[in-house]
C-alpha positions as CSV (number, residue, x, y, z in Angstrom):
1,M,-11.1,16.1,-31.4
2,T,-11.3,13.6,-28.2
3,I,-11.0,9.6,-28.3
4,K,-14.3,9.6,-27.9
5,E,-14.9,12.1,-31.0
6,M,-12.6,9.6,-33.1
7,E,-14.6,6.2,-31.9
8,E,-17.8,8.1,-33.4
9,R,-15.8,10.0,-36.7
10,C,-14.4,6.1,-37.8
11,A,-16.2,3.9,-36.2
12,M,-13.9,2.2,-34.0
13,D,-13.3,1.7,-30.3
14,R,-10.5,3.0,-28.9
15,A,-8.9,0.0,-28.1
16,N,-8.3,-0.8,-31.8
17,I,-7.1,3.4,-32.1
18,R,-5.0,2.6,-29.0
19,F,-3.4,-0.1,-30.8
20,Y,-2.4,1.4,-34.0
21,E,-0.8,4.9,-32.1
22,R,1.0,2.0,-30.3
23,E,2.0,1.0,-33.2
24,G,3.5,3.8,-34.7
25,L,0.7,4.0,-37.7
26,L,-1.1,7.4,-35.7
27,S,0.7,9.8,-33.8
28,P,-1.7,12.6,-32.8
29,E,-0.3,15.6,-30.8
30,R,-0.6,15.8,-27.0
31,L,-1.9,18.5,-25.0
32,A,-0.5,20.3,-22.4
33,N,-2.4,18.1,-19.8
34,G,-1.4,14.9,-22.0
35,Y,-4.6,14.7,-23.2
36,R,-4.2,13.2,-27.1
37,D,-5.4,16.1,-29.8
38,Y,-6.9,14.4,-32.8
39,T,-7.1,16.4,-36.1
40,E,-8.8,15.9,-39.0
41,Q,-5.8,14.6,-40.9
42,D,-5.8,12.0,-38.2
43,A,-9.3,10.5,-38.5
44,E,-8.2,10.4,-42.0
45,T,-5.5,8.1,-41.5
46,L,-6.9,6.1,-39.4
47,L,-9.8,5.4,-41.7
48,R,-7.1,4.3,-44.3
49,I,-5.6,1.7,-41.8
50,K,-9.2,0.5,-41.6
51,L,-9.6,0.2,-44.9
52,L,-6.0,-1.6,-45.4
53,R,-6.6,-4.0,-42.5
54,S,-10.3,-5.0,-43.5
55,L,-8.4,-5.9,-46.7
56,R,-6.5,-8.6,-45.0
57,V,-3.1,-6.1,-45.6
58,P,-0.7,-6.9,-42.4
59,I,0.4,-4.3,-40.1
60,E,4.0,-4.2,-41.2
61,D,3.0,-3.7,-44.8
62,I,0.9,-1.0,-44.1
63,R,3.9,0.5,-41.8
64,A,6.0,0.3,-45.2
65,V,3.3,2.1,-46.7
66,Q,3.1,4.6,-44.4
67,S,6.6,5.3,-44.4
68,G,7.2,5.1,-48.3
69,A,9.2,2.2,-47.9
70,Q,6.7,0.3,-50.3
71,T,4.0,1.4,-52.7
72,L,0.5,1.1,-52.3
73,D,0.2,-0.6,-55.5
74,A,2.6,-3.1,-55.3
75,V,1.7,-3.7,-51.6
76,L,-2.4,-4.6,-52.5
77,S,-0.1,-7.1,-55.5
78,D,0.8,-9.1,-52.6
79,Q,-2.2,-8.9,-50.8
80,L,-4.4,-10.1,-54.1
81,R,-2.1,-13.5,-54.7
82,M,-2.6,-13.9,-51.0
83,L,-6.3,-13.9,-51.2
84,E,-5.6,-15.8,-54.1
85,T,-3.7,-18.8,-52.6
86,E,-6.0,-18.3,-49.5
87,R,-8.9,-19.1,-51.9
88,E,-7.1,-22.4,-53.4
89,N,-6.7,-23.4,-50.0
90,I,-10.3,-22.7,-49.0
91,A,-11.4,-24.7,-52.3
92,C,-9.2,-27.4,-51.4
93,A,-10.3,-27.8,-48.1
94,E,-14.3,-27.9,-49.1
95,A,-13.4,-30.4,-51.5
96,V,-11.7,-32.7,-48.5
97,C,-14.9,-32.2,-46.6
98,R,-16.7,-32.9,-49.5
99,A,-14.7,-36.6,-50.3
100,I,-15.0,-37.1,-46.4
101,R,-18.7,-37.0,-46.7
102,T,-19.0,-39.1,-49.7
103,D,-16.9,-41.7,-48.7
104,G,-19.5,-41.9,-45.8
105,A,-16.5,-41.8,-43.3
106,R,-16.7,-42.1,-38.8
107,F,-14.3,-41.0,-36.8
108,E,-13.5,-44.5,-36.0
109,T,-12.5,-45.1,-39.5
110,L,-11.4,-41.9,-40.9
111,D,-8.2,-42.5,-43.0
112,A,-6.5,-39.3,-42.0
113,E,-3.2,-39.8,-44.1
114,K,-5.4,-39.9,-47.5
115,Y,-7.0,-37.0,-46.3
116,L,-4.2,-35.1,-44.9
117,Q,-2.4,-35.7,-48.2
118,K,-5.4,-34.2,-50.4
119,L,-4.6,-31.1,-48.5
120,E,-0.6,-31.2,-48.9
121,D,-1.1,-31.6,-53.0
122,G,-3.2,-28.4,-52.4
123,A,-0.4,-26.5,-51.0
124,P,-2.4,-24.6,-48.1
125,A,-0.8,-21.2,-47.0
126,E,-1.2,-19.6,-43.6
127,S,-3.7,-17.0,-43.5
128,P,-3.0,-13.4,-42.8
129,Y,-4.4,-11.8,-39.8
130,F,-7.5,-10.5,-41.0
131,S,-9.8,-9.0,-39.0
132,A,-9.2,-5.4,-38.0
133,K,-10.9,-5.7,-34.9
134,Q,-8.8,-8.3,-33.3
135,D,-6.1,-5.0,-33.5
136,T,-5.9,-4.3,-29.5
137,I,-3.7,-3.8,-27.0
138,P,-4.6,-6.5,-24.7
139,P,-6.6,-4.6,-21.6
140,L,-5.8,-5.3,-17.7
141,T,-9.0,-4.1,-16.4
142,Y,-8.6,-5.3,-13.0
143,P,-8.4,-1.9,-11.2
144,W,-9.5,-3.1,-7.3
145,R,-6.1,-5.8,-8.4
146,R,-3.8,-3.0,-9.5
147,L,-5.2,-0.6,-6.8
148,F,-4.2,-3.1,-3.9
149,A,-1.0,-4.4,-5.2
150,R,0.0,-0.7,-4.7
151,E,-1.4,-0.5,-1.8
152,I,0.5,-3.7,-0.4
153,D,3.9,-2.5,-1.4
154,L,3.1,1.0,0.1
155,M,2.7,-0.7,3.4
156,L,5.9,-2.6,2.3
157,Y,8.0,0.6,2.2
158,G,6.4,1.8,5.6
159,L,7.1,-1.2,7.3
160,P,10.5,-0.6,8.0
161,L,10.1,3.0,8.9
162,N,7.5,2.1,11.5
163,F,10.4,0.0,13.2
164,L,12.5,3.0,13.3
165,F,10.2,5.5,14.8
166,S,9.1,2.9,17.0
167,L,11.5,0.5,18.1
168,V,14.7,3.1,17.7
169,F,13.3,6.6,18.2
170,R,10.5,5.7,20.3
171,I,7.8,7.6,19.7
172,N,3.9,7.6,20.7
173,P,2.0,7.6,17.2
174,A,-0.5,9.0,19.3
175,T,1.1,12.6,20.8
176,D,1.9,15.1,18.8
177,A,5.6,13.8,18.1
178,G,2.9,10.8,16.9
179,E,1.7,12.8,14.0
180,T,4.9,14.8,13.1
181,A,6.2,11.1,12.8
182,N,3.8,10.1,10.9
183,A,3.7,12.3,8.0
184,A,7.3,11.7,8.2
185,I,7.1,8.2,8.0
186,L,4.9,8.7,4.5
187,L,6.8,11.5,3.4
188,L,9.7,9.4,3.3
189,G,7.6,6.1,2.6
190,L,6.9,7.6,-0.6
191,L,10.8,8.2,-1.5
192,L,11.5,5.0,-0.8
193,M,9.3,3.9,-3.0
194,L,10.3,6.5,-5.4
195,F,14.0,4.6,-5.2
196,L,12.7,0.9,-5.1
197,E,9.7,0.5,-7.6
198,P,11.4,1.4,-10.7
199,L,14.7,-0.7,-9.4
200,F,12.0,-3.9,-8.9
201,L,10.9,-3.1,-12.5
202,H,14.0,-2.9,-13.8
203,L,15.0,-5.7,-12.4
204,F,11.8,-8.1,-12.2
205,G,9.3,-6.8,-14.1
206,T,7.1,-6.4,-10.9
207,T,6.8,-5.1,-7.3
208,P,5.7,-7.7,-4.1
209,G,2.3,-6.2,-4.6
210,K,2.0,-6.6,-8.1
211,A,3.9,-10.2,-7.7
212,I,1.1,-11.0,-5.3
213,F,-1.7,-10.5,-7.9
214,G,0.8,-11.9,-11.1
215,L,1.1,-8.4,-12.7
216,H,3.9,-7.8,-14.6
217,L,5.0,-4.6,-16.3
218,T,7.6,-4.5,-19.6
219,D,7.3,-2.0,-22.7
220,A,5.9,-2.4,-25.6
221,S,8.4,-4.8,-27.5
222,G,8.2,-6.9,-24.0
223,R,11.6,-5.8,-22.3
224,R,11.5,-4.4,-18.8
225,L,11.7,-0.9,-18.0
226,S,14.7,0.8,-17.7
227,Y,15.2,2.5,-14.4
228,A,14.6,6.4,-15.9
229,E,11.9,5.0,-17.7
230,G,10.4,3.1,-13.8
231,L,11.5,6.3,-12.5
232,R,9.1,8.7,-14.5
233,R,6.5,5.7,-14.3
234,T,5.8,6.0,-10.4
235,W,6.6,9.6,-10.3
236,T,3.4,10.0,-12.9
237,V,1.6,7.5,-10.2
238,F,2.1,9.7,-7.6
239,W,0.7,12.9,-9.1
240,R,-2.0,11.6,-11.5
241,G,-3.2,8.3,-9.9
242,Y,-2.7,9.8,-6.2
243,G,-2.7,13.4,-6.4
244,L,0.5,13.7,-4.6
245,F,-1.7,12.5,-1.4
246,I,-3.4,15.8,-1.0
247,P,-6.5,15.6,1.0
248,V,-9.6,15.4,-1.1
249,Y,-7.7,16.0,-4.5
250,I,-6.3,12.1,-4.0
251,L,-9.9,10.9,-3.9
252,V,-10.9,12.4,-7.2
253,R,-7.7,11.0,-8.9
254,L,-8.3,7.1,-7.4
255,W,-11.9,7.8,-9.2
256,K,-10.9,8.8,-12.3
257,S,-7.6,6.3,-12.2
258,Y,-10.3,4.0,-11.8
259,K,-12.8,4.8,-14.6
260,T,-10.0,5.1,-17.1
261,C,-9.0,1.4,-16.0
262,K,-12.7,-0.3,-16.5
263,A,-13.3,1.4,-19.3
264,N,-10.3,-0.3,-21.0
265,E,-8.3,2.7,-21.4
266,T,-4.6,3.1,-20.9
267,E,-3.7,4.9,-17.8
268,P,-1.3,7.7,-17.9
269,W,1.8,6.5,-16.0
270,D,1.5,3.4,-18.4
271,D,1.1,5.5,-21.9
272,Y,4.1,7.7,-21.8
273,P,6.7,8.0,-24.4
274,L,5.0,4.4,-25.9
275,S,2.0,2.1,-23.7
276,R,3.6,-0.3,-21.4
277,L,2.4,-3.8,-21.7
278,Y,0.5,-4.6,-18.5
279,T,-0.2,-8.3,-18.0
280,I,-1.9,-10.5,-15.6
281,R,-0.8,-14.5,-15.2
282,D,-4.2,-15.6,-13.7
283,T,-6.8,-14.8,-11.4
284,K,-6.8,-17.6,-9.4
285,P,-9.1,-17.0,-5.8
286,W,-5.3,-17.8,-3.7
287,R,-4.1,-14.4,-5.4
288,G,-6.9,-12.9,-2.6
289,V,-5.7,-15.1,0.1
290,V,-1.9,-14.1,0.1
291,F,-3.2,-10.4,-0.3
292,A,-5.2,-10.9,2.7
293,A,-2.2,-12.6,4.7
294,A,-0.1,-9.9,3.5
295,Y,-2.2,-7.0,4.6
296,V,-2.9,-8.9,7.9
297,L,0.9,-9.5,8.6
298,C,2.2,-6.2,7.8
299,T,-0.6,-4.2,10.1
300,L,0.2,-6.6,12.7
301,L,4.1,-5.5,12.2
302,S,3.3,-2.4,12.5
303,N,1.2,-2.3,15.7
304,W,3.8,-4.7,17.2
305,A,6.3,-2.2,17.0
306,V,4.5,0.3,18.8
307,E,2.9,-2.6,21.7
308,V,7.0,-3.0,21.9
309,S,7.5,0.7,22.3
310,K,5.3,1.6,25.1
311,L,7.7,-0.8,27.6
312,P,10.0,0.7,29.4
313,P,13.8,0.0,29.2
314,N,13.8,-2.4,32.4
315,R,12.0,-5.4,33.0
316,G,12.2,-8.0,35.1
317,E,12.9,-7.3,38.8
318,L,13.8,-3.6,39.7
319,T,16.2,-1.5,41.6
320,V,15.1,2.2,42.8
321,A,17.2,3.6,39.9
322,A,15.5,1.1,37.2
323,F,11.9,2.3,38.5
324,A,12.8,5.9,38.1
325,E,14.0,5.3,34.5
326,N,11.2,3.5,33.6
327,Y,9.1,6.1,35.0
328,N,11.0,9.2,33.4
329,Y,10.9,6.8,30.2
330,L,6.6,6.6,30.3
331,C,6.2,10.5,31.0
332,R,8.2,11.4,28.4
333,Y,6.4,8.8,25.7
334,Y,2.7,9.8,26.7
335,D,4.1,13.1,26.6
336,L,3.2,13.9,30.3
337,E,6.3,15.4,31.0
338,Y,6.2,17.1,34.5
339,S,8.0,20.0,36.3
340,Y,9.4,17.1,38.4
341,T,11.2,13.6,37.5
342,L,12.5,10.8,39.9
343,G,16.3,10.7,40.4
344,A,18.2,7.5,40.8
345,D,17.9,7.7,44.4
346,G,13.6,7.7,43.6
347,S,13.4,11.5,45.0
348,W,12.0,13.8,43.1
349,L,14.2,16.5,41.3
350,P,13.1,19.6,38.9
351,A,12.5,18.8,35.4
352,A,15.0,20.6,32.5
353,T,12.1,21.7,31.3
354,T,8.5,22.5,33.1
355,R,5.0,21.8,31.8
356,H,2.8,24.2,33.1
357,D,-0.2,22.3,32.3
358,Y,-2.3,23.1,35.4
359,G,-4.2,19.8,36.4
360,V,-1.2,17.5,35.0
361,I,1.7,18.7,37.2
362,Y,2.0,19.2,41.0
363,L,1.1,23.0,42.2
364,G,2.6,23.0,45.3
365,S,6.6,23.9,45.8
366,S,7.6,19.9,45.6
367,P,5.4,16.9,45.7
368,K,5.1,14.3,48.2
369,P,8.4,12.2,48.7
370,L,8.2,8.3,47.7
371,T,8.7,6.1,50.4
372,Y,10.3,2.5,48.7
373,T,10.3,-1.0,49.9
374,T,12.7,-2.8,49.4
375,D,14.3,-6.4,49.5
376,G,18.2,-6.1,49.6
377,D,18.6,-4.5,46.2
378,R,15.3,-5.6,44.9
379,L,12.4,-3.3,44.2
380,T,9.1,-4.4,46.3
381,G,6.9,-2.0,46.6
382,F,6.3,2.7,47.3
383,S,4.1,4.5,48.1
384,L,2.4,8.0,48.1
385,S,0.6,9.8,51.2
386,A,-0.4,12.9,52.3
387,E,-3.0,13.7,55.2
388,D,-4.7,17.2,56.0
389,C,-3.9,18.2,52.2
390,E,-5.6,20.9,49.6
391,L,-7.6,19.5,47.0
392,L,-4.6,20.7,44.7
393,D,-1.7,18.6,46.3
394,V,-3.4,15.2,45.2
395,P,-1.4,13.6,42.1
396,S,-3.3,13.9,39.2
397,A,-4.5,10.4,38.0
398,D,-2.1,10.1,34.9
399,K,1.1,10.7,37.4
400,M,-0.3,7.5,39.6
401,A,-1.0,5.3,36.0
402,M,2.6,6.8,35.0
403,L,4.2,5.4,38.7
404,A,2.0,2.2,38.6
405,L,3.0,1.4,35.0
406,A,6.4,1.7,35.6
407,A,6.2,-1.2,38.3
408,V,3.5,-3.2,36.0
409,T,5.0,-3.3,32.8
410,A,8.3,-4.5,34.1
411,E,6.8,-7.3,35.4
412,P,7.5,-10.6,32.3
413,N,3.6,-11.1,31.8
414,A,3.0,-7.6,30.6
415,G,4.5,-8.0,27.5
416,V,3.5,-7.0,24.1
417,F,-0.7,-7.5,23.5
418,S,-0.9,-8.0,27.4
419,G,-3.3,-5.4,27.4
420,A,-1.6,-4.5,31.0
421,Q,-0.9,-0.5,30.2
422,N,-4.6,0.1,28.9
423,S,-6.0,-1.8,31.7
424,V,-4.2,0.4,34.3
425,I,-4.6,3.3,33.0
426,K,-8.4,2.6,32.6
427,M,-8.5,1.8,36.2
428,L,-6.9,4.8,37.2
429,S,-8.7,7.0,35.0
430,G,-11.3,7.8,37.5
431,T,-8.5,9.4,40.0
432,P,-7.7,11.4,42.0
433,Y,-10.8,11.6,43.6
434,N,-12.1,8.1,43.3
435,P,-10.9,5.4,45.0
436,A,-9.0,2.2,43.3
437,H,-8.3,-1.3,43.1
438,Y,-6.2,-3.6,40.2
439,M,-4.0,-6.3,40.3
440,W,-2.1,-7.5,37.6
441,G,0.3,-10.9,38.2
442,G,2.7,-10.2,41.3
443,I,1.6,-6.8,41.2
444,T,-1.1,-5.0,43.7
445,I,-2.4,-1.7,43.3
446,D,-4.3,0.6,46.2
447,Y,-5.7,3.8,45.9
448,T,-8.0,5.4,49.3
449,I,-9.0,9.1,49.6
450,D,-10.5,10.3,52.4
451,F,-12.2,13.4,52.9
452,A,-12.7,15.5,56.2
453,E,-16.0,16.8,57.3
454,T,-15.6,20.2,56.4
455,G,-14.6,19.0,52.8
456,E,-12.0,21.5,52.6
457,T,-8.9,18.9,53.3
458,L,-8.1,15.3,52.7
459,S,-6.1,12.2,53.3
460,Y,-4.7,10.0,50.5
461,R,-2.7,6.9,50.1
462,F,-1.4,5.6,46.9
463,E,0.2,2.3,47.1
464,V,1.9,-0.1,44.9
465,K,3.6,-3.6,46.3
466,R,4.3,-6.8,44.7
467,T,2.1,-9.6,46.5
468,A,3.5,-12.7,45.1
């Protein structure tokens, strides 16, 4: 039978049933899917436990009777003596209460030593644990706190990987390569979590995300989990809690986990081989503030790494060779590699690999050469122009954007979060058949285009120069 059927059969809450399982008094079989399968014999055992606990028999004595270490008669004899002692203690307490009332004592004049002596003369004994209703595993019904704690952990494990792919490999997350990198970050982040989380649980009994919410995890005896136990727990979280991150199925698993937690039931990853003791220090509001700050910080750091990866290798004053290197880098970063790249002298060179993407590359035998203006070795501007050319000979908007960005993003004030890249790309998105004018810092960008009266040929001029 199921846990719900056991509740109805024995008129007990599942929290009580789980408690007795944790104490080893009840051991149901488990099905292949991990769910418990209770038998009628389990129900009879549970009813016997319920009876003895209602008679205030301690858990330890019930365990001794079950194991055969003591007989039921001996345990009940001890319990009768305890109940008799308790009855005497209650009678003594009643007598002292009546004496205080008879004496008409007030709190301000109460002779405490006198009446304490009367209680001591009655030799009061410690009352036994008497209510089976209290035999429950303290539930931790904070599903959202537990979920948010894990999300912070996932973000922290993924953060160094974001740095690696953005700052070292310089991969644009918006490109095809970026999608592959994002999948790799997720996979590697999970592997990192599979290694680090068990280590955190073994050493500290918590993780960074759990620590923010005051969550702590031990085994049933209060001992921190071994690394192997933590590893098994984390792996179970992956496939029972997140459904191995399979689309749609992950939502099903998260919903089931949420309902399990709200119902005060133990999650699968905290219930094998014995229940884990999941506790929370407190629910003070400042923990939510710390969570929000940690979430925002992780997000900002990830975005910062992406923005840094957009910056070309050369900043400040440029030479022609440095400008060419910036241009080639930006084309690769935005996945706009053309049939021609810029050489160190600023001339066009055939690319090692050609992208046959019409409308993006030049279709002529070679692109029009760039004209550079310099002050010594310092690049002060460049231009690209042609007269009486065909429509297909006009450089694409993407190419002009990369040329402009190679100069603009080298400016000191065009750094991270400056918006320079997005502004330039947006400004030139209307080209190649619409004029444009733009200024950033000391850089001016001008693009003009004139159509012949017949409409069959045109002239254009694209110029980027330093004006300050």
